[in-house]
N, C-alpha and C positions, 0 to 999 in steps of 0.2 A: 504494500500500500504506500503510495506516494503522499507524504505529509509536508506541508509548508513549514519552512524553518521558523522557529520562534526563539526568542532570546534565551529561554531556559534550555535550548538544545545546543547552546554555544560549544560546550566542551565536546559533545558527541560530534558535532559538525567539524570542529577543528581536528579531532582524531581521525575522522574519515578523510578529510582534505589532506591531512599530512601524508597519506599514501601516494599523493601526486608528487612527481619529481620536483616541481618548482615551488612546492608548499612545505618544505622541510623546516624552514626557519620559523620560530615562534613569532617573530615580529611580522614576517610576511603573512603568516596565518591570521594574525590579528587584523592586519590591514585588509585581507581578503574578506574576512567576516564582516568588518565594519563597512566595506563597500557594498556588500549585499544588504546590510541593515539600512544604509543611508541612501542608496540610489534606487528610486522607484522603478527603474527600468531593468534592474537586476533582481532575479528571483532564485532562491535556493530551496531545494526540496530534499528531504531525507526519505530513504526507502526503508520500510519497516516490515519485518516478517517475524512471526512468533514472538512478539513483544521485544524484539531487538532491532535497533537501527543498524543496517548492514551495507547501506549504499547511500550515495549522495549525487546530486546533479545540480549544477548552477547554470543559469542562462541569462543572456542579455537580450531584451526586446529592442530591436533596432529600428522599428518603424516600418511602414509599408508591408506589414505582416511578415517580417523576417525576424528570425530568432537564432541567435548564435549560442551553442552550447560551449560554456567556458570551462566547466569542471564536470567530470564524471568519474566516479570511483566506486569500487566494490571492496568491502573488507576482504583481505587475503584468504580467510578461511571459508569464504562463500564464492570464490571465483570459479569460473568454468562450470557454472550451474545455470546459466541463462539469466542471472539477476540483472546484468546490464541491459539486456534486451527488454526485460520487463519494465525497467525504469524508463527507458526511452519510449516504449510503447505507451505507458501511462502519461508521460509528458506530452506526447502527441495528442492524447485525448483531452488534456487540459487546454491546449492551444491548437485546436483542429484546423483553423484557417491560416496557420503560419507555415512558412517555408523554413526549414531548419538546415543549419550547417554547423560544423564544429570548428572551433578555433584551432590554431596550429598545434596546441598541446593535446587536444582530444580527438582530432579528426580521425585518426586511424581506429581508435576504439569505438567511436561513435558510428563510423561507417560499418564496422564489423557488426555492431548491434542492429543497424538498419538492415543489413544483408540477411540477417537471421530471419527477419520478418517477411522477406521476399521468397523464402524457401517453401 
């Protein structure tokens, strides 16, 4: 289940984001979280299964019904189980009229998740 980020999810969100290569530094993580909290065009969602948050996805709404995925990550213990695909699928349901793309950091994983849905 995709859940909108709330301030009380901050530590969980930081933990999940820290699995991304460019989000290892605590100062960078804090800046990333603050940008999601303060910029109305950025949205952060957590993926929850069996009462545990195991994934995260962050997007930037660009206008003209375009949306860029900025962050997407699944907890290492839940990888290779289709969780990323589920996250992307649910995100597309939230923003059905949007055209999606991934930024340079997530394009490969995002495209892999999209290709799963075309099978």
